[in-house]
FIKOLZA-1660 file (N, C-alpha, C; in steps of 0.1 Angstrom, whole numbers, plus 5000, padded with zeros to 4 digits):
% residues 255
   i   px   py   pz ch aa at
   1 8578 0895 4957  A  X  N
   1 8573 0889 4945  A  X CA
   1 8559 0881 4949  A  X  C
   2 8548 0883 4940  A  X  N
   2 8538 0873 4944  A  X CA
   2 8538 0859 4939  A  X  C
   3 8531 0850 4945  A  X  N
   3 8529 0836 4941  A  X CA
   3 8518 0834 4932  A  X  C
   4 8513 0845 4925  A  X  N
   4 8501 0844 4918  A  X CA
   4 8501 0834 4907  A  X  C
   5 8513 0833 4900  A  X  N
   5 8512 0821 4888  A  X CA
   5 8510 0808 4894  A  X  C
   6 8512 0806 4906  A  X  N
   6 8511 0792 4912  A  X CA
   6 8498 0792 4922  A  X  C
   7 8492 0803 4925  A  X  N
   7 8481 0804 4935  A  X CA
   7 8471 0793 4932  A  X  C
   8 8467 0790 4920  A  X  N
   8 8456 0779 4918  A  X CA
   8 8460 0767 4923  A  X  C
   9 8473 0764 4920  A  X  N
   9 8479 0751 4923  A  X CA
   9 8479 0749 4939  A  X  C
  10 8484 0760 4946  A  X  N
  10 8484 0758 4960  A  X CA
  10 8471 0758 4966  A  X  C
  11 8461 0766 4961  A  X  N
  11 8448 0765 4966  A  X CA
  11 8440 0752 4966  A  X  C
  12 8444 0744 4954  A  X  N
  12 8438 0731 4952  A  X CA
  12 8444 0722 4963  A  X  C
  13 8457 0723 4966  A  X  N
  13 8465 0716 4976  A  X CA
  13 8458 0718 4990  A  X  C
  14 8455 0731 4992  A  X  N
  14 8450 0735 5004  A  X CA
  14 8436 0729 5007  A  X  C
  15 8429 0728 4995  A  X  N
  15 8415 0723 4996  A  X CA
  15 8415 0709 4997  A  X  C
  16 8424 0702 4992  A  X  N
  16 8425 0686 4994  A  X CA
  16 8428 0683 5009  A  X  C
  17 8437 0692 5015  A  X  N
  17 8440 0690 5030  A  X CA
  17 8429 0692 5039  A  X  C
  18 8421 0703 5035  A  X  N
  18 8408 0705 5042  A  X CA
  18 8398 0693 5043  A  X  C
  19 8397 0688 5030  A  X  N
  19 8388 0674 5028  A  X CA
  19 8395 0664 5036  A  X  C
  20 8406 0662 5036  A  X  N
  20 8413 0651 5044  A  X CA
  20 8411 0652 5059  A  X  C
  21 8413 0665 5064  A  X  N
  21 8409 0669 5078  A  X CA
  21 8395 0666 5082  A  X  C
  22 8387 0668 5073  A  X  N
  22 8372 0666 5076  A  X CA
  22 8369 0651 5075  A  X  C
  23 8377 0644 5067  A  X  N
  23 8375 0629 5066  A  X CA
  23 8380 0622 5078  A  X  C
  24 8390 0627 5083  A  X  N
  24 8397 0622 5096  A  X CA
  24 8387 0624 5108  A  X  C
  25 8384 0637 5109  A  X  N
  25 8375 0640 5120  A  X CA
  25 8360 0632 5120  A  X  C
  26 8355 0631 5108  A  X  N
  26 8342 0625 5107  A  X CA
  26 8345 0611 5108  A  X  C
  27 8355 0605 5103  A  X  N
  27 8358 0590 5104  A  X CA
  27 8360 0586 5120  A  X  C
  28 8366 0595 5127  A  X  N
  28 8367 0591 5142  A  X CA
  28 8355 0593 5148  A  X  C
  29 8346 0603 5145  A  X  N
  29 8332 0604 5150  A  X CA
  29 8324 0592 5147  A  X  C
  30 8324 0587 5134  A  X  N
  30 8317 0576 5131  A  X CA
  30 8320 0563 5140  A  X  C
  31 8334 0563 5141  A  X  N
  31 8337 0550 5150  A  X CA
  31 8334 0551 5165  A  X  C
  32 8335 0565 5169  A  X  N
  32 8332 0565 5183  A  X CA
  32 8316 0564 5186  A  X  C
  33 8309 0565 5175  A  X  N
  33 8294 0563 5177  A  X CA
  33 8291 0548 5178  A  X  C
  34 8300 0539 5179  A  X  N
  34 8299 0524 5181  A  X CA
  34 8289 0519 5170  A  X  C
  35 8293 0520 5157  A  X  N
  35 8282 0515 5148  A  X CA
  35 8286 0500 5146  A  X  C
  36 8290 0492 5156  A  X  N
  36 8293 0479 5154  A  X CA
  36 8288 0470 5164  A  X  C
  37 8285 0458 5162  A  X  N
  37 8282 0447 5173  A  X CA
  37 8292 0437 5174  A  X  C
  38 8295 0433 5186  A  X  N
  38 8303 0420 5189  A  X CA
  38 8294 0410 5190  A  X  C
  39 8296 0398 5185  A  X  N
  39 8286 0388 5184  A  X CA
  39 8293 0374 5183  A  X  C
  40 8286 0363 5186  A  X  N
  40 8290 0350 5185  A  X CA
  40 8279 0343 5176  A  X  C
  41 8285 0336 5166  A  X  N
  41 8275 0328 5156  A  X CA
  41 8280 0314 5155  A  X  C
  42 8269 0306 5156  A  X  N
  42 8272 0292 5153  A  X CA
  42 8277 0290 5138  A  X  C
  43 8287 0279 5137  A  X  N
  43 8293 0278 5124  A  X CA
  43 8283 0269 5116  A  X  C
  44 8283 0268 5102  A  X  N
  44 8276 0259 5095  A  X CA
  44 8279 0244 5098  A  X  C
  45 8292 0241 5103  A  X  N
  45 8296 0227 5106  A  X CA
  45 8288 0222 5118  A  X  C
  46 8281 0230 5126  A  X  N
  46 8273 0225 5137  A  X CA
  46 8282 0221 5148  A  X  C
  47 8296 0223 5149  A  X  N
  47 8304 0220 5160  A  X CA
  47 8313 0230 5166  A  X  C
  48 8313 0243 5158  A  X  N
  48 8320 0254 5164  A  X CA
  48 8312 0266 5164  A  X  C
  49 8317 0276 5169  A  X  N
  49 8312 0289 5170  A  X CA
  49 8322 0299 5166  A  X  C
  50 8318 0311 5159  A  X  N
  50 8329 0322 5157  A  X CA
  50 8325 0335 5165  A  X  C
  51 8336 0341 5169  A  X  N
  51 8334 0354 5175  A  X CA
  51 8338 0365 5165  A  X  C
  52 8329 0375 5163  A  X  N
  52 8330 0385 5153  A  X CA
  52 8327 0398 5158  A  X  C
  53 8332 0408 5149  A  X  N
  53 8328 0421 5150  A  X CA
  53 8322 0425 5136  A  X  C
  54 8309 0430 5137  A  X  N
  54 8302 0433 5124  A  X CA
  54 8297 0448 5125  A  X  C
  55 8299 0454 5114  A  X  N
  55 8292 0469 5113  A  X CA
  55 8278 0468 5113  A  X  C
  56 8270 0476 5121  A  X  N
  56 8257 0477 5122  A  X CA
  56 8250 0489 5113  A  X  C
  57 8261 0498 5110  A  X  N
  57 8257 0509 5101  A  X CA
  57 8265 0509 5090  A  X  C
  58 8261 0515 5079  A  X  N
  58 8268 0517 5067  A  X CA
  58 8279 0528 5069  A  X  C
  59 8291 0526 5064  A  X  N
  59 8302 0535 5063  A  X CA
  59 8295 0548 5055  A  X  C
  60 8295 0560 5060  A  X  N
  60 8290 0571 5051  A  X CA
  60 8294 0571 5037  A  X  C
  61 8286 0570 5027  A  X  N
  61 8291 0571 5013  A  X CA
  61 8297 0584 5009  A  X  C
  62 8296 0595 5017  A  X  N
  62 8303 0607 5016  A  X CA
  62 8318 0605 5018  A  X  C
  63 8323 0595 5026  A  X  N
  63 8336 0593 5027  A  X CA
  63 8344 0590 5015  A  X  C
  64 8338 0583 5005  A  X  N
  64 8342 0580 4992  A  X CA
  64 8344 0593 4985  A  X  C
  65 8334 0601 4984  A  X  N
  65 8335 0613 4976  A  X CA
  65 8345 0623 4981  A  X  C
  66 8348 0624 4995  A  X  N
  66 8359 0632 4999  A  X CA
  66 8372 0626 4995  A  X  C
  67 8374 0614 4995  A  X  N
  67 8386 0609 4991  A  X CA
  67 8388 0612 4974  A  X  C
  68 8378 0609 4967  A  X  N
  68 8379 0613 4953  A  X CA
  68 8381 0628 4950  A  X  C
  69 8374 0635 4958  A  X  N
  69 8377 0651 4955  A  X CA
  69 8391 0653 4960  A  X  C
  70 8396 0649 4970  A  X  N
  70 8409 0653 4975  A  X CA
  70 8420 0649 4964  A  X  C
  71 8418 0635 4960  A  X  N
  71 8428 0631 4949  A  X CA
  71 8427 0639 4937  A  X  C
  72 8415 0643 4932  A  X  N
  72 8413 0651 4921  A  X CA
  72 8420 0665 4923  A  X  C
  73 8418 0672 4934  A  X  N
  73 8425 0685 4937  A  X CA
  73 8439 0684 4935  A  X  C
  74 8444 0672 4942  A  X  N
  74 8459 0671 4943  A  X CA
  74 8466 0669 4929  A  X  C
  75 8460 0661 4921  A  X  N
  75 8465 0658 4908  A  X CA
  75 8463 0669 4898  A  X  C
  76 8451 0677 4900  A  X  N
  76 8449 0688 4892  A  X CA
  76 8459 0701 4895  A  X  C
  77 8462 0701 4908  A  X  N
  77 8473 0711 4911  A  X CA
  77 8486 0710 4903  A  X  C
  78 8490 0697 4899  A  X  N
  78 8501 0696 4892  A  X CA
  78 8501 0699 4878  A  X  C
  79 8487 0697 4873  A  X  N
  79 8484 0701 4859  A  X CA
  79 8486 0718 4858  A  X  C
  80 8479 0723 4868  A  X  N
  80 8480 0738 4869  A  X CA
  80 8493 0743 4871  A  X  C
  81 8502 0737 4876  A  X  N
  81 8517 0739 4878  A  X CA
  81 8522 0740 4864  A  X  C
  82 8521 0729 4856  A  X  N
  82 8526 0729 4843  A  X CA
  82 8519 0740 4834  A  X  C
  83 8508 0742 4835  A  X  N
  83 8502 0755 4827  A  X CA
  83 8506 0767 4830  A  X  C
  84 8509 0769 4842  A  X  N
  84 8513 0782 4848  A  X CA
  84 8527 0786 4843  A  X  C
  85 8536 0773 4842  A  X  N
  85 8549 0777 4838  A  X CA
  85 8549 0778 4823  A  X  C
  86 8542 0772 4816  A  X  N
  86 8542 0773 4802  A  X CA
  86 8537 0788 4798  A  X  C
  87 8527 0794 4806  A  X  N
  87 8522 0807 4802  A  X CA
  87 8533 0817 4806  A  X  C
  88 8541 0815 4816  A  X  N
  88 8552 0823 4821  A  X CA
  88 8562 0823 4809  A  X  C
  89 8565 0810 4803  A  X  N
  89 8574 0809 4792  A  X CA
  89 8569 0816 4779  A  X  C
  90 8557 0821 4778  A  X  N
  90 8553 0829 4767  A  X CA
  90 8542 0822 4758  A  X  C
  91 8538 0808 4761  A  X  N
  91 8529 0802 4755  A  X CA
  91 8514 0807 4757  A  X  C
  92 8509 0812 4747  A  X  N
  92 8496 0819 4751  A  X CA
  92 8483 0809 4752  A  X  C
  93 8484 0797 4745  A  X  N
  93 8475 0786 4747  A  X CA
  93 8482 0774 4747  A  X  C
  94 8489 0770 4759  A  X  N
  94 8497 0758 4759  A  X CA
  94 8487 0746 4759  A  X  C
  95 8491 0736 4753  A  X  N
  95 8483 0724 4752  A  X CA
  95 8492 0712 4760  A  X  C
  96 8506 0712 4756  A  X  N
  96 8515 0702 4760  A  X CA
  96 8524 0706 4771  A  X  C
  97 8517 0708 4783  A  X  N
  97 8524 0712 4795  A  X CA
  97 8521 0703 4806  A  X  C
  98 8520 0690 4804  A  X  N
  98 8518 0679 4813  A  X CA
  98 8530 0679 4823  A  X  C
  99 8526 0676 4835  A  X  N
  99 8535 0674 4845  A  X CA
  99 8538 0659 4843  A  X  C
 100 8550 0655 4841  A  X  N
 100 8554 0642 4837  A  X CA
 100 8553 0632 4848  A  X  C
 101 8546 0621 4847  A  X  N
 101 8545 0609 4857  A  X CA
 101 8545 0598 4848  A  X  C
 102 8554 0587 4853  A  X  N
 102 8553 0575 4847  A  X CA
 102 8557 0562 4856  A  X  C
 103 8557 0551 4851  A  X  N
 103 8560 0540 4861  A  X CA
 103 8575 0539 4862  A  X  C
 104 8583 0541 4853  A  X  N
 104 8597 0541 4855  A  X CA
 104 8604 0553 4848  A  X  C
 105 8618 0555 4852  A  X  N
 105 8625 0566 4847  A  X CA
 105 8626 0566 4831  A  X  C
 106 8626 0553 4827  A  X  N
 106 8627 0552 4811  A  X CA
 106 8614 0554 4806  A  X  C
 107 8603 0551 4811  A  X  N
 107 8590 0555 4805  A  X CA
 107 8587 0570 4806  A  X  C
 108 8593 0576 4816  A  X  N
 108 8591 0589 4817  A  X CA
 108 8599 0598 4806  A  X  C
 109 8610 0594 4804  A  X  N
 109 8617 0600 4793  A  X CA
 109 8611 0596 4778  A  X  C
 110 8608 0585 4776  A  X  N
 110 8603 0579 4762  A  X CA
 110 8587 0581 4762  A  X  C
 111 8581 0576 4770  A  X  N
 111 8567 0575 4770  A  X CA
 111 8558 0588 4773  A  X  C
 112 8564 0597 4779  A  X  N
 112 8558 0610 4782  A  X CA
 112 8565 0622 4776  A  X  C
 113 8578 0624 4781  A  X  N
 113 8585 0636 4775  A  X CA
 113 8589 0633 4760  A  X  C
 114 8593 0620 4757  A  X  N
 114 8596 0618 4743  A  X CA
 114 8585 0620 4734  A  X  C
 115 8573 0619 4739  A  X  N
 115 8561 0619 4730  A  X CA
 115 8555 0633 4729  A  X  C
 116 8562 0642 4734  A  X  N
 116 8559 0657 4733  A  X CA
 116 8549 0662 4741  A  X  C
 117 8546 0654 4753  A  X  N
 117 8535 0658 4762  A  X CA
 117 8541 0671 4770  A  X  C
 118 8553 0673 4769  A  X  N
 118 8558 0685 4778  A  X CA
 118 8565 0696 4768  A  X  C
 119 8560 0696 4757  A  X  N
 119 8569 0705 4747  A  X CA
 119 8566 0720 4750  A  X  C
 120 8555 0723 4756  A  X  N
 120 8553 0737 4758  A  X CA
 120 8560 0742 4771  A  X  C
 121 8566 0732 4777  A  X  N
 121 8575 0737 4789  A  X CA
 121 8589 0740 4786  A  X  C
 122 8597 0748 4793  A  X  N
 122 8609 0752 4790  A  X CA
 122 8617 0739 4792  A  X  C
 123 8628 0737 4784  A  X  N
 123 8637 0724 4785  A  X CA
 123 8642 0723 4799  A  X  C
 124 8646 0736 4806  A  X  N
 124 8651 0735 4819  A  X CA
 124 8643 0730 4829  A  X  C
 125 8629 0733 4827  A  X  N
 125 8619 0728 4836  A  X CA
 125 8616 0714 4834  A  X  C
 126 8617 0709 4822  A  X  N
 126 8615 0695 4821  A  X CA
 126 8625 0688 4828  A  X  C
 127 8639 0691 4825  A  X  N
 127 8650 0686 4832  A  X CA
 127 8648 0686 4846  A  X  C
 128 8643 0697 4852  A  X  N
 128 8641 0697 4867  A  X CA
 128 8630 0688 4870  A  X  C
 129 8618 0687 4863  A  X  N
 129 8609 0677 4865  A  X CA
 129 8613 0663 4866  A  X  C
 130 8622 0660 4856  A  X  N
 130 8628 0645 4856  A  X CA
 130 8637 0644 4868  A  X  C
 131 8643 0653 4873  A  X  N
 131 8653 0652 4885  A  X CA
 131 8644 0650 4898  A  X  C
 132 8632 0654 4897  A  X  N
 132 8623 0651 4910  A  X CA
 132 8619 0636 4910  A  X  C
 133 8621 0628 4900  A  X  N
 133 8619 0614 4899  A  X CA
 133 8604 0611 4902  A  X  C
 134 8595 0616 4895  A  X  N
 134 8581 0614 4896  A  X CA
 134 8577 0599 4890  A  X  C
 135 8582 0589 4896  A  X  N
 135 8578 0576 4890  A  X CA
 135 8579 0565 4902  A  X  C
 136 8576 0553 4900  A  X  N
 136 8575 0542 4912  A  X CA
 136 8590 0541 4917  A  X  C
 137 8590 0543 4930  A  X  N
 137 8604 0541 4937  A  X CA
 137 8613 0554 4937  A  X  C
 138 8607 0565 4928  A  X  N
 138 8618 0576 4928  A  X CA
 138 8614 0585 4939  A  X  C
 139 8622 0597 4940  A  X  N
 139 8621 0606 4951  A  X CA
 139 8607 0612 4954  A  X  C
 140 8600 0614 4942  A  X  N
 140 8587 0619 4943  A  X CA
 140 8578 0608 4939  A  X  C
 141 8580 0595 4945  A  X  N
 141 8571 0585 4942  A  X CA
 141 8557 0586 4946  A  X  C
 142 8555 0594 4955  A  X  N
 142 8541 0597 4961  A  X CA
 142 8533 0603 4950  A  X  C
 143 8539 0610 4941  A  X  N
 143 8532 0616 4929  A  X CA
 143 8527 0606 4920  A  X  C
 144 8537 0596 4919  A  X  N
 144 8532 0583 4910  A  X CA
 144 8520 0577 4915  A  X  C
 145 8519 0575 4929  A  X  N
 145 8509 0568 4937  A  X CA
 145 8495 0577 4934  A  X  C
 146 8497 0590 4935  A  X  N
 146 8486 0599 4934  A  X CA
 146 8479 0597 4920  A  X  C
 147 8489 0596 4909  A  X  N
 147 8483 0594 4896  A  X CA
 147 8475 0582 4895  A  X  C
 148 8481 0570 4900  A  X  N
 148 8475 0558 4900  A  X CA
 148 8461 0559 4906  A  X  C
 149 8460 0566 4917  A  X  N
 149 8447 0567 4924  A  X CA
 149 8437 0574 4916  A  X  C
 150 8441 0585 4910  A  X  N
 150 8433 0594 4902  A  X CA
 150 8428 0587 4891  A  X  C
 151 8436 0578 4884  A  X  N
 151 8432 0570 4873  A  X CA
 151 8423 0560 4877  A  X  C
 152 8424 0555 4889  A  X  N
 152 8415 0544 4894  A  X CA
 152 8401 0551 4896  A  X  C
 153 8401 0562 4902  A  X  N
 153 8389 0567 4905  A  X CA
 153 8381 0571 4893  A  X  C
 154 8388 0576 4882  A  X  N
 154 8379 0579 4871  A  X CA
 154 8375 0567 4863  A  X  C
 155 8382 0556 4864  A  X  N
 155 8377 0543 4857  A  X CA
 155 8366 0537 4865  A  X  C
 156 8366 0537 4878  A  X  N
 156 8357 0531 4886  A  X CA
 156 8347 0538 4892  A  X  C
 157 8346 0552 4889  A  X  N
 157 8337 0562 4896  A  X CA
 157 8341 0564 4911  A  X  C
 158 8340 0553 4917  A  X  N
 158 8343 0554 4932  A  X CA
 158 8357 0550 4937  A  X  C
 159 8364 0557 4945  A  X  N
 159 8375 0551 4952  A  X CA
 159 8370 0544 4964  A  X  C
 160 8370 0530 4963  A  X  N
 160 8364 0523 4975  A  X CA
 160 8371 0526 4989  A  X  C
 161 8363 0530 4999  A  X  N
 161 8370 0532 5011  A  X CA
 161 8363 0521 5021  A  X  C
 162 8371 0514 5027  A  X  N
 162 8366 0504 5036  A  X CA
 162 8372 0505 5050  A  X  C
 163 8367 0494 5059  A  X  N
 163 8375 0496 5072  A  X CA
 163 8383 0483 5074  A  X  C
 164 8394 0484 5081  A  X  N
 164 8402 0474 5085  A  X CA
 164 8406 0473 5099  A  X  C
 165 8408 0463 5105  A  X  N
 165 8412 0462 5118  A  X CA
 165 8426 0466 5121  A  X  C
 166 8428 0476 5130  A  X  N
 166 8441 0482 5132  A  X CA
 166 8448 0473 5141  A  X  C
 167 8442 0469 5152  A  X  N
 167 8448 0460 5161  A  X CA
 167 8438 0454 5170  A  X  C
 168 8441 0442 5175  A  X  N
 168 8433 0435 5184  A  X CA
 168 8442 0426 5194  A  X  C
 169 8438 0424 5205  A  X  N
 169 8446 0417 5214  A  X CA
 169 8437 0405 5219  A  X  C
 170 8440 0393 5218  A  X  N
 170 8433 0381 5222  A  X CA
 170 8444 0372 5229  A  X  C
 171 8442 0369 5240  A  X  N
 171 8451 0360 5249  A  X CA
 171 8448 0346 5245  A  X  C
 172 8455 0342 5236  A  X  N
 172 8450 0326 5230  A  X CA
 172 8453 0317 5241  A  X  C
 173 8461 0319 5251  A  X  N
 173 8463 0308 5263  A  X CA
 173 8451 0306 5269  A  X  C
 174 8442 0314 5268  A  X  N
 174 8429 0313 5276  A  X CA
 174 8418 0307 5268  A  X  C
 175 8421 0305 5255  A  X  N
 175 8410 0299 5246  A  X CA
 175 8410 0282 5249  A  X  C
 176 8398 0278 5246  A  X  N
 176 8399 0263 5250  A  X CA
 176 8404 0255 5239  A  X  C
 177 8409 0243 5242  A  X  N
 177 8416 0233 5231  A  X CA
 177 8406 0232 5220  A  X  C
 178 8413 0233 5207  A  X  N
 178 8404 0231 5195  A  X CA
 178 8400 0245 5191  A  X  C
 179 8404 0255 5198  A  X  N
 179 8401 0268 5191  A  X CA
 179 8409 0272 5179  A  X  C
 180 8405 0280 5171  A  X  N
 180 8412 0284 5160  A  X CA
 180 8411 0300 5158  A  X  C
 181 8424 0306 5157  A  X  N
 181 8424 0321 5155  A  X CA
 181 8424 0323 5140  A  X  C
 182 8416 0333 5136  A  X  N
 182 8413 0337 5124  A  X CA
 182 8422 0349 5118  A  X  C
 183 8425 0350 5106  A  X  N
 183 8434 0360 5100  A  X CA
 183 8430 0374 5104  A  X  C
 184 8417 0377 5109  A  X  N
 184 8413 0390 5111  A  X CA
 184 8412 0399 5098  A  X  C
 185 8409 0392 5087  A  X  N
 185 8407 0401 5077  A  X CA
 185 8393 0406 5074  A  X  C
 186 8392 0418 5069  A  X  N
 186 8378 0425 5068  A  X CA
 186 8372 0418 5057  A  X  C
 187 8359 0413 5060  A  X  N
 187 8351 0406 5048  A  X CA
 187 8340 0418 5044  A  X  C
 188 8344 0425 5033  A  X  N
 188 8334 0435 5029  A  X CA
 188 8322 0430 5024  A  X  C
 189 8321 0418 5021  A  X  N
 189 8308 0414 5015  A  X CA
 189 8298 0412 5027  A  X  C
 190 8303 0410 5040  A  X  N
 190 8294 0410 5051  A  X CA
 190 8296 0420 5062  A  X  C
 191 8305 0428 5059  A  X  N
 191 8309 0440 5067  A  X CA
 191 8314 0435 5082  A  X  C
 192 8323 0425 5083  A  X  N
 192 8326 0419 5095  A  X CA
 192 8340 0414 5094  A  X  C
 193 8346 0412 5107  A  X  N
 193 8359 0405 5109  A  X CA
 193 8356 0394 5118  A  X  C
 194 8360 0382 5115  A  X  N
 194 8360 0372 5123  A  X CA
 194 8373 0369 5131  A  X  C
 195 8373 0368 5145  A  X  N
 195 8385 0367 5153  A  X CA
 195 8389 0353 5158  A  X  C
 196 8379 0345 5161  A  X  N
 196 8384 0331 5165  A  X CA
 196 8371 0323 5166  A  X  C
 197 8373 0311 5164  A  X  N
 197 8363 0300 5167  A  X CA
 197 8367 0291 5178  A  X  C
 198 8355 0286 5185  A  X  N
 198 8358 0276 5195  A  X CA
 198 8348 0265 5195  A  X  C
 199 8350 0255 5202  A  X  N
 199 8341 0244 5200  A  X CA
 199 8326 0249 5206  A  X  C
 200 8315 0245 5200  A  X  N
 200 8304 0249 5202  A  X CA
 200 8299 0250 5218  A  X  C
 201 8304 0239 5226  A  X  N
 201 8299 0238 5240  A  X CA
 201 8310 0246 5249  A  X  C
 202 8319 0252 5244  A  X  N
 202 8330 0258 5253  A  X CA
 202 8328 0274 5254  A  X  C
 203 8330 0277 5266  A  X  N
 203 8329 0292 5269  A  X CA
 203 8343 0298 5271  A  X  C
 204 8350 0305 5262  A  X  N
 204 8362 0310 5263  A  X CA
 204 8365 0322 5272  A  X  C
 205 8376 0323 5277  A  X  N
 205 8379 0336 5284  A  X CA
 205 8387 0346 5274  A  X  C
 206 8381 0357 5271  A  X  N
 206 8387 0365 5262  A  X CA
 206 8385 0381 5265  A  X  C
 207 8392 0388 5259  A  X  N
 207 8390 0403 5261  A  X CA
 207 8395 0410 5247  A  X  C
 208 8387 0418 5240  A  X  N
 208 8389 0424 5230  A  X CA
 208 8395 0437 5232  A  X  C
 209 8405 0442 5225  A  X  N
 209 8410 0455 5223  A  X CA
 209 8412 0458 5209  A  X  C
 210 8400 0465 5203  A  X  N
 210 8400 0467 5190  A  X CA
 210 8400 0481 5185  A  X  C
 211 8406 0485 5175  A  X  N
 211 8407 0499 5169  A  X CA
 211 8405 0495 5153  A  X  C
 212 8398 0505 5146  A  X  N
 212 8399 0504 5133  A  X CA
 212 8403 0516 5126  A  X  C
 213 8407 0513 5112  A  X  N
 213 8410 0527 5105  A  X CA
 213 8404 0526 5090  A  X  C
 214 8402 0536 5085  A  X  N
 214 8396 0538 5072  A  X CA
 214 8406 0533 5062  A  X  C
 215 8404 0525 5052  A  X  N
 215 8413 0518 5044  A  X CA
 215 8408 0518 5029  A  X  C
 216 8417 0520 5019  A  X  N
 216 8415 0517 5006  A  X CA
 216 8411 0502 5002  A  X  C
 217 8402 0501 4995  A  X  N
 217 8397 0486 4991  A  X CA
 217 8397 0487 4975  A  X  C
 218 8405 0477 4969  A  X  N
 218 8405 0474 4956  A  X CA
 218 8409 0486 4947  A  X  C
 219 8418 0494 4955  A  X  N
 219 8425 0505 4946  A  X CA
 219 8440 0504 4946  A  X  C
 220 8446 0499 4936  A  X  N
 220 8460 0498 4936  A  X CA
 220 8467 0512 4933  A  X  C
 221 8478 0513 4940  A  X  N
 221 8488 0503 4947  A  X CA
 221 8484 0504 4961  A  X  C
 222 8473 0510 4966  A  X  N
 222 8471 0511 4982  A  X CA
 222 8459 0501 4986  A  X  C
 223 8457 0491 4979  A  X  N
 223 8446 0482 4984  A  X CA
 223 8450 0478 4998  A  X  C
 224 8440 0480 5006  A  X  N
 224 8442 0476 5023  A  X CA
 224 8449 0485 5030  A  X  C
 225 8457 0494 5025  A  X  N
 225 8463 0505 5033  A  X CA
 225 8454 0515 5038  A  X  C
 226 8459 0521 5049  A  X  N
 226 8451 0531 5055  A  X CA
 226 8452 0544 5046  A  X  C
 227 8440 0550 5045  A  X  N
 227 8438 0564 5039  A  X CA
 227 8447 0573 5047  A  X  C
 228 8448 0573 5059  A  X  N
 228 8458 0581 5066  A  X CA
 228 8469 0570 5071  A  X  C
 229 8482 0573 5069  A  X  N
 229 8487 0587 5065  A  X CA
 229 8490 0587 5051  A  X  C
 230 8487 0579 5043  A  X  N
 230 8490 0579 5029  A  X CA
 230 8486 0593 5021  A  X  C
 231 8473 0596 5022  A  X  N
 231 8469 0608 5014  A  X CA
 231 8476 0620 5020  A  X  C
 232 8478 0621 5034  A  X  N
 232 8484 0633 5038  A  X CA
 232 8499 0633 5033  A  X  C
 233 8505 0623 5033  A  X  N
 233 8520 0621 5027  A  X CA
 233 8519 0626 5012  A  X  C
 234 8510 0622 5005  A  X  N
 234 8509 0626 4990  A  X CA
 234 8506 0641 4990  A  X  C
 235 8496 0645 4998  A  X  N
 235 8495 0661 4999  A  X CA
 235 8508 0668 5000  A  X  C
 236 8514 0663 5011  A  X  N
 236 8527 0670 5016  A  X CA
 236 8538 0671 5003  A  X  C
 237 8538 0658 4995  A  X  N
 237 8548 0658 4985  A  X CA
 237 8543 0666 4974  A  X  C
 238 8532 0668 4971  A  X  N
 238 8527 0677 4960  A  X CA
 238 8530 0691 4964  A  X  C
 239 8528 0694 4976  A  X  N
 239 8531 0708 4981  A  X CA
 239 8546 0711 4979  A  X  C
 240 8555 0700 4983  A  X  N
 240 8568 0702 4982  A  X CA
 240 8573 0704 4967  A  X  C
 241 8566 0697 4958  A  X  N
 241 8569 0697 4944  A  X CA
 241 8566 0711 4938  A  X  C
 242 8555 0716 4942  A  X  N
 242 8551 0730 4939  A  X CA
 242 8560 0740 4944  A  X  C
 243 8564 0740 4957  A  X  N
 243 8572 0751 4962  A  X CA
 243 8587 0750 4956  A  X  C
 244 8592 0738 4955  A  X  N
 244 8605 0736 4948  A  X CA
 244 8605 0740 4934  A  X  C
 245 8594 0738 4926  A  X  N
 245 8593 0742 4914  A  X CA
 245 8593 0759 4911  A  X  C
 246 8585 0764 4920  A  X  N
 246 8585 0778 4922  A  X CA
 246 8598 0785 4922  A  X  C
 247 8605 0780 4932  A  X  N
 247 8621 0783 4934  A  X CA
 247 8628 0782 4922  A  X  C
 248 8626 0771 4915  A  X  N
 248 8634 0769 4902  A  X CA
 248 8629 0779 4891  A  X  C
 249 8618 0781 4891  A  X  N
 249 8612 0791 4882  A  X CA
 249 8618 0804 4884  A  X  C
 250 8618 0808 4897  A  X  N
 250 8623 0822 4900  A  X CA
 250 8638 0822 4897  A  X  C
 251 8645 0811 4898  A  X  N
 251 8660 0811 4896  A  X CA
 251 8662 0812 4882  A  X  C
 252 8654 0807 4872  A  X  N
 252 8655 0807 4858  A  X CA
 252 8652 0821 4853  A  X  C
 253 8645 0829 4861  A  X  N
 253 8641 0843 4858  A  X CA
 253 8629 0844 4850  A  X  C
 254 8620 0833 4851  A  X  N
 254 8606 0833 4845  A  X CA
 254 8597 0842 4851  A  X  C
 255 8599 0846 4864  A  X  N
 255 8592 0855 4872  A  X CA
 255 8601 0863 4881  A  X  C
% end
């Protein structure tokens, strides 16, 4: 048997993974180009200085668009899935064939299915979709995250992608008395991370071991989380949903 009814859904997932592979490769290349400066700046108080890492080059804007496009492909693949099933069930122009996603199991049943958004799908398929648990904390919770990301991208136009410090090693025992270790939070307004401050007249012994990762910024529920591995995990979950749904459709004799 051919997988033609679900081909478009699978192609969309494949395209999303290609974009994520490209983003991963280009993100690594960007960081390996050393687009940053290690610097020391006197603080406004006039008594201390702060050791920082600052980006000297802008993160390529295309990174944002690759994320947006990948998220759109993954979410649309689920819409294609529902549409294909409705057509297999005999609906010539299905309108209510939504792949159900909600914040909770109760809202899935009452706020999505109960409002007729899946009425063009066979009841057995609707029951199957419910059993996948496509809601926060459910077995297919990654699909819920995907839906949140997709809605966020539509509302804000861009899914913000920033940089976060993955790790660093500072031997605080070698810092002079009066030094202050900073939280190492990325300051997107300055494109920098502050590591520690010392008295202005002190010269500390230190060695940085720094790595960075591309992270979501102001995009719930993944604010501050690395784009990898989250989007790859979401892509794998969508692929699993499509494959298991195809098996169920064949079991029901729709193809």
